KEKE-3310 file (N, C-alpha, C; in steps of 0.2 Angstrom, whole numbers, plus 5000, padded with zeros to 4 digits):
npx = (5004:5004:5005:5002:5005:5017:5026:5027:5040:5048:5048:5062:5077:5090:5102:5098:5092:5078:5068:5060:5050:5039:5024:5011:5012:5018:5010:5007:5019:5027:5022:5028:5041:5057:5057:5068:5077:5068:5066:5080:5082:5071:5075:5087:5082:5073:5080:5077:5082:5076:5068:5074:5072:5075:5067:5065:5076:5084:5085:5099:5104:5110:5099:5088:5073:5067:5071:5067:5056:5039:5023:5014:5023:5030:5020:5018:5030:5030:5019:5023:5034:5029:5021:5030:5038:5028:5026:5038:5038:5043:5056:5066:5081:5095:5108:5124:5124:5129:5144:5141:5127:5129:5136:5127:5117:5125:5127:5114:5108:5118:5123:5133:5146:5151:5153:5166:5168:5163:5171:5176:5164:5159:5168:5166:5153:5142:5131:5126:5127:5144:5147:5161:5168:5180:5190:5206:5213:5224:5237:5250:5259:5255:5260:5273:5280:5291:5291:5294:5291:5284:5272:5269:5257:5252:5241:5224:5211:5197:5203:5216:5211:5204:5215:5223:5214:5213:5226:5228:5219:5225:5236:5247:5259:5255:5256:5248:5250:5243:5240:5230:5218:5210:5202:5197:5200:5197:5184:5185:5192:5185:5173:5163:5147:5134:5141:5142:5140:5140:5134:5123:5121:5122:5130:5142:5151:5160:5159:5158:5153:5139:5133:5122:5112:5107:5101:5098:5109:5121:5127:5142:5145:5139:5145:5159:5157:5153:5165:5173:5167:5169:5183:5183:5175:5183:5195:5205:5210:5220:5232:5234:5242:5238:5239:5251:5263:5269:5284:5292:5301:5313:5323:5332:5345:5354:5349:5337:5325:5311:5312:5304:5301:5294:5284:5278:5269:5279:5290:5302:5305:5313:5306:5306:5301:5295:5287:5279:5264:5255:5241:5236:5226:5217:5216:5224:5234:5237:5241:5250:5247:5251:5242:5239:5236:5224:5230:5240:5250:5258:5246:5241:5246:5236:5227:5218:5210:5206:5189:5188:5191:5199:5188:5182:5173:5162:5157:5164:5177:5191:5184)
npy = (4994:5011:5028:5046:5054:5062:5055:5058:5066:5057:5061:5071:5070:5079:5073:5071:5058:5047:5049:5040:5026:5031:5026:5028:5035:5026:5017:5026:5030:5018:5011:5018:5014:5007:4990:4982:4990:4992:4980:4977:4988:4985:4973:4976:4986:4978:4967:4955:4944:4934:4939:4941:4932:4917:4916:4929:4935:4948:4955:4962:4968:4980:4992:4985:4987:4990:4978:4968:4962:4955:4964:4958:4952:4963:4970:4960:4960:4973:4973:4963:4969:4981:4976:4969:4980:4987:4978:4979:4991:5003:4997:4996:4995:5006:5005:5001:4988:4971:4962:4949:4951:4960:4951:4942:4950:4953:4941:4937:4947:4948:4936:4922:4922:4934:4937:4939:4952:4958:4964:4976:4982:4985:4994:5005:5009:5021:5025:5036:5053:5057:5044:5035:5024:5022:5029:5030:5018:5019:5030:5042:5045:5035:5023:5025:5033:5044:5061:5070:5065:5066:5068:5070:5075:5074:5083:5088:5082:5071:5059:5064:5073:5065:5056:5066:5069:5057:5055:5066:5063:5053:5060:5063:5073:5082:5088:5095:5097:5107:5111:5119:5133:5130:5116:5100:5094:5085:5089:5102:5107:5103:5111:5109:5110:5102:5093:5080:5068:5050:5040:5036:5050:5048:5038:5042:5049:5053:5041:5046:5059:5064:5075:5086:5083:5089:5082:5066:5062:5071:5087:5095:5107:5105:5094:5099:5109:5101:5094:5105:5109:5098:5099:5111:5109:5100:5106:5106:5115:5121:5113:5113:5118:5129:5132:5127:5117:5101:5097:5087:5073:5066:5052:5054:5045:5047:5055:5049:5052:5058:5071:5084:5094:5109:5121:5137:5153:5160:5155:5142:5128:5116:5102:5092:5075:5061:5052:5051:5054:5050:5058:5062:5058:5050:5059:5069:5076:5083:5074:5077:5071:5064:5062:5053:5063:5067:5064:5056:5063:5071:5076:5090:5091:5083:5087:5081:5071:5055:5054:5066:5084:5100:5114:5127:5141:5148:5161:5168:5165:5155:5142)
npz = (5000:4995:4998:4994:5004:5014:5026:5044:5053:5067:5085:5091:5101:5110:5104:5091:5089:5089:5104:5108:5103:5091:5093:5090:5078:5069:5060:5050:5044:5041:5030:5020:5020:5014:5011:5014:5021:5032:5037:5042:5051:5060:5065:5071:5081:5089:5092:5087:5077:5070:5061:5050:5038:5028:5016:5014:5009:5001:4984:4979:4968:4956:4951:4954:4964:4981:4986:4977:4980:4977:4977:4987:4996:5000:5007:5017:5024:5029:5038:5047:5053:5058:5068:5076:5080:5087:5098:5104:5110:5122:5124:5115:5107:5108:5106:5098:5086:5090:5085:5081:5077:5066:5058:5055:5049:5037:5031:5029:5020:5010:5007:5013:5009:5010:5023:5028:5027:5037:5049:5043:5040:5053:5057:5051:5051:5058:5072:5078:5084:5090:5089:5084:5076:5069:5076:5082:5092:5100:5105:5102:5112:5121:5115:5117:5108:5098:5103:5094:5082:5066:5053:5036:5025:5008:5000:5002:5000:5001:5006:5011:5021:5030:5034:5041:5051:5058:5063:5071:5081:5087:5092:5085:5077:5063:5046:5032:5015:5003:4987:4981:4984:4994:5003:4998:4986:4971:4971:4974:4963:4951:4942:4932:4923:4930:4938:4949:4963:4960:4967:4981:4992:5006:5007:5002:5012:5028:5041:5054:5052:5048:5040:5030:5017:5000:4990:4983:4975:4977:4972:4966:4973:4985:4990:4991:5001:5011:5014:5017:5029:5037:5039:5045:5057:5064:5066:5057:5048:5055:5053:5040:5025:5014:4996:4994:4986:4984:4976:4975:4983:4994:5001:5016:5021:5031:5041:5043:5038:5028:5015:5010:4995:4995:4987:4988:4990:4997:4992:4988:4999:5010:5019:5032:5037:5046:5041:5025:5017:5003:4996:4984:4975:4961:4951:4952:4944:4929:4914:4900:4884:4868:4853:4838:4823:4811:4799:4802:4808:4822:4835:4844:4861:4873:4888:4895:4908:4913:4916:4922:4920:4917:4918:4908:4910:4899:4901:4911:4910:4917:4926)
capx = (5000:5007:5001:5006:5006:5024:5026:5029:5046:5047:5051:5069:5080:5096:5107:5095:5089:5071:5069:5055:5047:5032:5020:5005:5014:5021:5006:5007:5025:5030:5020:5033:5048:5059:5056:5075:5079:5064:5068:5086:5081:5067:5079:5091:5079:5070:5085:5074:5085:5072:5064:5078:5070:5078:5063:5065:5083:5083:5089:5102:5107:5109:5093:5082:5071:5064:5073:5064:5050:5033:5019:5011:5028:5032:5015:5019:5036:5028:5014:5027:5039:5025:5019:5036:5040:5023:5027:5044:5036:5049:5062:5070:5089:5098:5116:5127:5123:5135:5148:5137:5122:5132:5138:5120:5114:5128:5125:5107:5107:5123:5125:5138:5153:5153:5154:5173:5168:5160:5175:5176:5157:5159:5173:5164:5146:5141:5124:5123:5133:5149:5149:5166:5171:5186:5194:5212:5213:5231:5240:5258:5262:5253:5264:5280:5283:5295:5287:5296:5288:5280:5269:5267:5252:5251:5234:5219:5205:5194:5208:5220:5208:5203:5221:5225:5210:5214:5232:5227:5215:5230:5241:5253:5259:5254:5255:5245:5251:5238:5242:5224:5217:5205:5202:5192:5203:5194:5178:5187:5195:5181:5167:5159:5140:5131:5146:5139:5142:5136:5132:5119:5125:5123:5136:5148:5153:5163:5155:5156:5151:5134:5131:5115:5112:5102:5098:5100:5115:5123:5131:5149:5146:5137:5151:5164:5155:5153:5172:5176:5164:5173:5189:5182:5173:5188:5201:5210:5214:5226:5238:5234:5246:5235:5243:5258:5263:5275:5287:5296:5303:5319:5324:5338:5346:5358:5344:5331:5319:5309:5313:5299:5302:5287:5283:5272:5270:5285:5296:5303:5309:5313:5302:5308:5295:5297:5282:5275:5258:5252:5234:5234:5220:5218:5215:5228:5239:5236:5247:5249:5249:5250:5238:5240:5231:5220:5235:5246:5255:5256:5241:5243:5246:5230:5228:5212:5211:5200:5184:5188:5195:5198:5182:5182:5166:5161:5155:5168:5184:5192:5179)
capy = (5000:5017:5034:5052:5058:5062:5053:5063:5064:5056:5066:5070:5073:5083:5070:5070:5052:5047:5048:5035:5024:5035:5020:5031:5037:5020:5015:5031:5030:5012:5010:5022:5012:5002:4984:4979:4994:4992:4973:4978:4992:4982:4967:4979:4989:4974:4962:4949:4942:4929:4943:4940:4925:4915:4918:4936:4937:4953:4955:4969:4970:4987:4993:4981:4992:4987:4971:4964:4958:4957:4968:4954:4951:4969:4971:4956:4962:4979:4971:4960:4974:4985:4972:4968:4987:4989:4974:4981:4997:5007:4993:4996:4995:5011:5003:4998:4981:4967:4959:4943:4954:4963:4946:4939:4954:4953:4934:4937:4952:4948:4929:4920:4923:4941:4937:4941:4960:4961:4969:4982:4986:4987:4999:5011:5011:5026:5025:5042:5058:5055:5037:5036:5018:5022:5033:5026:5015:5021:5037:5042:5045:5029:5018:5027:5036:5050:5067:5074:5061:5070:5065:5075:5072:5078:5083:5089:5080:5067:5054:5068:5076:5059:5054:5071:5069:5051:5056:5071:5060:5049:5064:5063:5079:5081:5094:5093:5102:5107:5116:5123:5138:5127:5109:5097:5090:5085:5093:5109:5109:5102:5115:5109:5110:5095:5089:5078:5061:5045:5035:5040:5055:5045:5033:5046:5053:5050:5038:5050:5065:5063:5080:5087:5083:5093:5078:5059:5062:5078:5091:5097:5112:5102:5090:5103:5112:5096:5093:5111:5109:5093:5102:5117:5106:5096:5110:5103:5120:5123:5109:5112:5123:5129:5135:5124:5111:5097:5096:5080:5071:5061:5049:5056:5040:5048:5058:5044:5057:5061:5078:5086:5100:5112:5127:5141:5160:5162:5152:5135:5126:5109:5100:5085:5071:5054:5048:5055:5050:5053:5058:5066:5056:5048:5064:5075:5079:5082:5071:5078:5065:5066:5057:5054:5067:5063:5062:5052:5068:5071:5081:5094:5087:5083:5087:5078:5066:5050:5055:5073:5088:5107:5117:5135:5144:5152:5167:5171:5162:5149:5140)
capz = (5000:4995:4998:4992:5010:5017:5033:5049:5057:5074:5089:5092:5107:5109:5100:5085:5088:5092:5111:5110:5097:5090:5091:5087:5071:5065:5055:5045:5040:5040:5023:5015:5021:5010:5015:5016:5027:5037:5041:5045:5057:5065:5068:5076:5087:5093:5094:5084:5071:5067:5056:5044:5036:5022:5011:5013:5007:4996:4978:4980:4961:4954:4946:4957:4969:4986:4987:4972:4982:4974:4982:4993:5001:5003:5012:5023:5028:5033:5043:5052:5056:5062:5074:5080:5083:5092:5104:5108:5114:5125:5126:5109:5108:5105:5106:5092:5085:5091:5080:5079:5074:5060:5054:5053:5044:5031:5028:5026:5015:5005:5007:5018:5006:5011:5030:5029:5027:5043:5052:5039:5041:5060:5058:5047:5053:5064:5074:5081:5085:5094:5088:5079:5077:5066:5080:5084:5099:5102:5105:5101:5119:5124:5113:5118:5102:5099:5103:5088:5076:5062:5047:5031:5020:5002:4997:5007:4997:5005:5010:5015:5027:5035:5037:5046:5057:5062:5066:5076:5086:5090:5095:5080:5074:5056:5042:5026:5010:4998:4982:4980:4989:4999:5003:4994:4980:4965:4972:4973:4956:4945:4942:4926:4924:4932:4942:4956:4965:4956:4972:4986:4996:5013:5007:5001:5018:5033:5045:5060:5051:5043:5035:5028:5009:4996:4986:4984:4972:4979:4968:4968:4978:4992:4993:4993:5007:5016:5015:5021:5035:5041:5041:5050:5063:5067:5067:5052:5044:5059:5051:5033:5022:5007:4992:4995:4981:4985:4970:4975:4990:4994:5008:5019:5025:5037:5046:5043:5037:5021:5014:5004:4992:4994:4984:4990:4988:5000:4989:4989:5005:5011:5025:5034:5040:5047:5036:5020:5014:4996:4995:4979:4971:4955:4946:4954:4940:4921:4910:4893:4880:4861:4849:4831:4820:4805:4793:4805:4811:4830:4836:4850:4867:4877:4895:4898:4912:4913:4921:4924:4916:4919:4915:4907:4909:4893:4903:4915:4909:4920:4931)
cpx = (5004:5003:5005:5007:5013:5023:5029:5036:5045:5050:5058:5072:5086:5101:5104:5093:5082:5072:5064:5053:5040:5027:5013:5006:5016:5016:5006:5013:5029:5028:5025:5040:5050:5059:5063:5077:5075:5065:5074:5085:5077:5071:5084:5088:5076:5075:5082:5077:5081:5068:5068:5077:5073:5074:5062:5071:5081:5087:5092:5106:5105:5103:5087:5080:5067:5065:5071:5058:5044:5028:5016:5017:5030:5027:5016:5024:5034:5024:5018:5031:5035:5023:5025:5038:5035:5024:5033:5043:5042:5055:5066:5077:5092:5106:5118:5126:5130:5138:5143:5130:5124:5133:5132:5117:5118:5127:5118:5106:5112:5126:5132:5145:5155:5154:5161:5173:5165:5164:5175:5169:5157:5163:5171:5157:5145:5133:5122:5129:5137:5151:5154:5170:5178:5191:5200:5211:5219:5232:5248:5261:5261:5258:5272:5284:5287:5291:5288:5294:5283:5278:5267:5263:5251:5244:5229:5212:5202:5199:5213:5217:5207:5209:5223:5221:5212:5221:5232:5224:5220:5236:5247:5253:5259:5254:5253:5247:5246:5239:5236:5223:5212:5205:5197:5194:5199:5187:5179:5188:5189:5174:5162:5152:5138:5135:5143:5142:5137:5134:5128:5123:5126:5128:5142:5149:5157:5158:5153:5154:5146:5133:5124:5116:5106:5098:5101:5107:5118:5128:5138:5149:5144:5142:5157:5163:5155:5161:5175:5173:5167:5179:5188:5180:5178:5195:5206:5214:5220:5233:5238:5238:5243:5240:5251:5258:5269:5277:5290:5298:5309:5320:5331:5340:5350:5353:5338:5325:5317:5310:5309:5301:5295:5288:5277:5273:5276:5291:5296:5307:5308:5310:5303:5302:5297:5293:5279:5269:5255:5245:5232:5229:5222:5219:5219:5232:5237:5242:5246:5251:5247:5247:5239:5234:5228:5224:5240:5251:5253:5251:5244:5242:5239:5231:5222:5214:5205:5195:5183:5193:5194:5192:5183:5175:5166:5160:5160:5175:5185:5187:5182)
cpy = (5006:5023:5040:5056:5057:5060:5058:5061:5062:5061:5065:5073:5077:5080:5068:5062:5051:5045:5042:5032:5027:5030:5023:5033:5031:5018:5020:5031:5024:5010:5013:5019:5007:4996:4981:4983:4993:4985:4974:4982:4989:4977:4970:4982:4984:4968:4955:4947:4937:4932:4942:4933:4923:4917:4925:4939:4942:4952:4962:4971:4977:4987:4989:4985:4987:4980:4966:4960:4960:4960:4964:4953:4957:4971:4966:4958:4969:4978:4968:4965:4979:4982:4971:4975:4989:4985:4976:4987:5001:5003:4992:4997:5001:5010:5001:4991:4977:4965:4953:4946:4957:4957:4942:4943:4953:4946:4934:4941:4951:4941:4928:4922:4930:4942:4940:4949:4963:4965:4975:4986:4988:4993:5005:5013:5016:5026:5031:5047:5056:5047:5037:5029:5017:5026:5028:5024:5016:5028:5037:5041:5038:5023:5020:5030:5043:5056:5071:5071:5066:5067:5071:5072:5077:5077:5084:5088:5075:5062:5058:5071:5070:5057:5059:5070:5063:5052:5061:5068:5056:5053:5064:5069:5078:5088:5092:5099:5101:5113:5121:5128:5136:5119:5106:5093:5090:5089:5100:5111:5108:5106:5115:5108:5103:5090:5086:5070:5056:5039:5039:5044:5052:5040:5037:5051:5049:5047:5042:5057:5065:5068:5080:5087:5086:5088:5071:5058:5069:5081:5093:5102:5110:5098:5094:5106:5107:5094:5099:5111:5103:5095:5107:5113:5102:5100:5108:5109:5122:5119:5109:5119:5124:5133:5133:5117:5108:5095:5089:5079:5066:5058:5051:5050:5041:5051:5054:5048:5057:5068:5080:5093:5104:5119:5131:5148:5163:5160:5145:5133:5118:5107:5093:5082:5064:5050:5053:5051:5054:5052:5063:5064:5053:5053:5070:5079:5077:5079:5072:5072:5067:5060:5058:5059:5064:5061:5058:5056:5068:5077:5085:5090:5088:5083:5085:5072:5061:5052:5062:5077:5095:5110:5125:5137:5149:5160:5171:5169:5156:5148:5139)
cpz = (5000:4995:4996:4998:5013:5024:5038:5051:5064:5078:5090:5099:5105:5104:5093:5083:5091:5099:5113:5103:5096:5088:5088:5080:5066:5059:5049:5041:5038:5032:5018:5015:5016:5014:5018:5022:5033:5041:5045:5052:5062:5069:5073:5082:5092:5095:5091:5077:5067:5061:5049:5041:5029:5016:5009:5011:5001:4990:4978:4973:4959:4949:4949:4964:4974:4987:4982:4974:4978:4979:4988:4998:5004:5009:5018:5027:5032:5039:5049:5056:5060:5068:5079:5084:5089:5099:5108:5112:5116:5126:5120:5111:5104:5104:5099:5092:5087:5085:5077:5075:5067:5055:5051:5048:5037:5027:5025:5020:5009:5003:5011:5015:5008:5019:5032:5029:5033:5048:5049:5040:5048:5061:5055:5048:5059:5066:5078:5082:5091:5093:5082:5079:5074:5070:5082:5091:5103:5102:5104:5107:5122:5121:5113:5112:5103:5098:5097:5081:5072:5055:5042:5026:5014:4999:5002:5003:5003:5009:5014:5022:5032:5038:5042:5052:5061:5066:5072:5082:5090:5093:5091:5077:5066:5052:5035:5021:5004:4993:4980:4985:4994:4998:4999:4988:4974:4965:4973:4966:4951:4946:4936:4927:4925:4936:4948:4957:4961:4961:4977:4991:5003:5013:5006:5006:5023:5038:5051:5059:5046:5038:5033:5020:5006:4992:4986:4981:4972:4973:4970:4973:4985:4995:4995:4999:5013:5019:5019:5028:5040:5043:5046:5057:5067:5068:5062:5049:5048:5056:5043:5030:5015:5003:4992:4991:4983:4978:4970:4983:4989:5001:5010:5023:5031:5043:5047:5043:5029:5021:5008:5002:4991:4992:4986:4988:4991:4997:4990:4995:5006:5018:5027:5038:5041:5042:5031:5018:5008:4996:4990:4974:4964:4949:4948:4950:4932:4918:4903:4889:4872:4857:4842:4828:4814:4800:4796:4809:4818:4831:4843:4856:4871:4884:4899:4902:4912:4918:4923:4920:4918:4915:4914:4906:4903:4895:4906:4915:4914:4926:4938)
residu = (UNK:UNK:UNK:UNK:UNK:UNK:UNK:UNK:UNK:UNK:UNK:UNK:UNK:UNK:UNK:UNK:UNK:UNK:UNK:UNK:UNK:UNK:UNK:UNK:UNK:UNK:UNK:UNK:UNK:UNK:UNK:UNK:UNK:UNK:UNK:UNK:UNK:UNK:UNK:UNK:UNK:UNK:UNK:UNK:UNK:UNK:UNK:UNK:UNK:UNK:UNK:UNK:UNK:UNK:UNK:UNK:UNK:UNK:UNK:UNK:UNK:UNK:UNK:UNK:UNK:UNK:UNK:UNK:UNK:UNK:UNK:UNK:UNK:UNK:UNK:UNK:UNK:UNK:UNK:UNK:UNK:UNK:UNK:UNK:UNK:UNK:UNK:UNK:UNK:UNK:UNK:UNK:UNK:UNK:UNK:UNK:UNK:UNK:UNK:UNK:UNK:UNK:UNK:UNK:UNK:UNK:UNK:UNK:UNK:UNK:UNK:UNK:UNK:UNK:UNK:UNK:UNK:UNK:UNK:UNK:UNK:UNK:UNK:UNK:UNK:UNK:UNK:UNK:UNK:UNK:UNK:UNK:UNK:UNK:UNK:UNK:UNK:UNK:UNK:UNK:UNK:UNK:UNK:UNK:UNK:UNK:UNK:UNK:UNK:UNK:UNK:UNK:UNK:UNK:UNK:UNK:UNK:UNK:UNK:UNK:UNK:UNK:UNK:UNK:UNK:UNK:UNK:UNK:UNK:UNK:UNK:UNK:UNK:UNK:UNK:UNK:UNK:UNK:UNK:UNK:UNK:UNK:UNK:UNK:UNK:UNK:UNK:UNK:UNK:UNK:UNK:UNK:UNK:UNK:UNK:UNK:UNK:UNK:UNK:UNK:UNK:UNK:UNK:UNK:UNK:UNK:UNK:UNK:UNK:UNK:UNK:UNK:UNK:UNK:UNK:UNK:UNK:UNK:UNK:UNK:UNK:UNK:UNK:UNK:UNK:UNK:UNK:UNK:UNK:UNK:UNK:UNK:UNK:UNK:UNK:UNK:UNK:UNK:UNK:UNK:UNK:UNK:UNK:UNK:UNK:UNK:UNK:UNK:UNK:UNK:UNK:UNK:UNK:UNK:UNK:UNK:UNK:UNK:UNK:UNK:UNK:UNK:UNK:UNK:UNK:UNK:UNK:UNK:UNK:UNK:UNK:UNK:UNK:UNK:UNK:UNK:UNK:UNK:UNK:UNK:UNK:UNK:UNK:UNK:UNK:UNK:UNK:UNK:UNK:UNK:UNK:UNK:UNK:UNK:UNK:UNK:UNK:UNK:UNK:UNK:UNK:UNK:UNK:UNK:UNK:UNK:UNK:UNK:UNK:UNK:UNK:UNK:UNK:UNK:UNK:UNK:UNK:UNK:UNK)
# end
C-alpha cells in the first residue's frame, strides 16, 4: 500500500535520535519504508534476528528496487515489522549492534561469502553523534613514540583530510600540503556543469560526520562544502598549508627522514618528516599525451584526464 502523504518525522531529542518509538505514528510512515531497510532496522531495534527469514533474502542487484519483492511480500514484511515494533514498545535498543548481529545481517542480505567483510562494516558504521568507530585505539604517547615524530600528508582531498583527522586523534603531529586555495581535492577543482556524485549521498561521507544533503546524488558544491565543514569542525585548517605544492621528496638515510620540496607564495623550501603520505588522488595531475592526427601527424598534446578535466566557463573564463 502506497500513499502520496509524506510521513511525519518522529520526535527528536538533543542528539537527533528518536527519544522513543512513536507508536501512534508508526502506521502512517511504515508503509513508506523500503522493506529491506525496514527489516534491518526492526531486527536491530527489537533484537529479533528471526525477522531475517531466508525467504525474505533481498535481491540487491543494481537497478532492482525494494529488494525485488513482489507487492504481497512487501505488504507482509511491513505488517510483520509494524507488529514487532509495536510489541517492543519502549524497550527498543539504542546501542550499536553486536559483531554477531552485523555478521548475521551481512550473511542474510549479501550471502555468507561476504561474511569476511563484517569487520570492515563494523569499523565504518556510525549509529549516532559521537559514535566514531574508526577513531584510533592508540596514541603516540601511549605507545612510547618519539614526541618529535611528524607526518606529512600531500593533498587535502577526502583521503588527506581523513588521514590528518585520524592522526590528530592519536596525538601525532601532522602537516598537510595542499596546492589549491582550499580543501576538497577533485571537488574543489572540478566545476563543470552538472558535476555531482554518482552514488547515494549518505554513502559518500565519513561515517562519524553525517552531514546534511540537498539531494540523493549531491552536487559538487554540496560535497565541497561538506568537506570544508569537516575540516572546520575538526580544526584541520590549523595543520593544513594551502597554496603549497609538493614538487618532490627524497629519503635522507643519514637523518632517517623524508625531505619534501614544497613550493608556496613564500618560495621553495625543504620540509623533513618521518612519514610522508600521498593523498593526491587519481586525478591530481594532468598528464599531457600526444595522439595521432587525422593524417598520422602528431596532434597537439591533450591534458584531459580520465573522468575529469579542467572546465572553462564560457561566461567568465576559468571556472
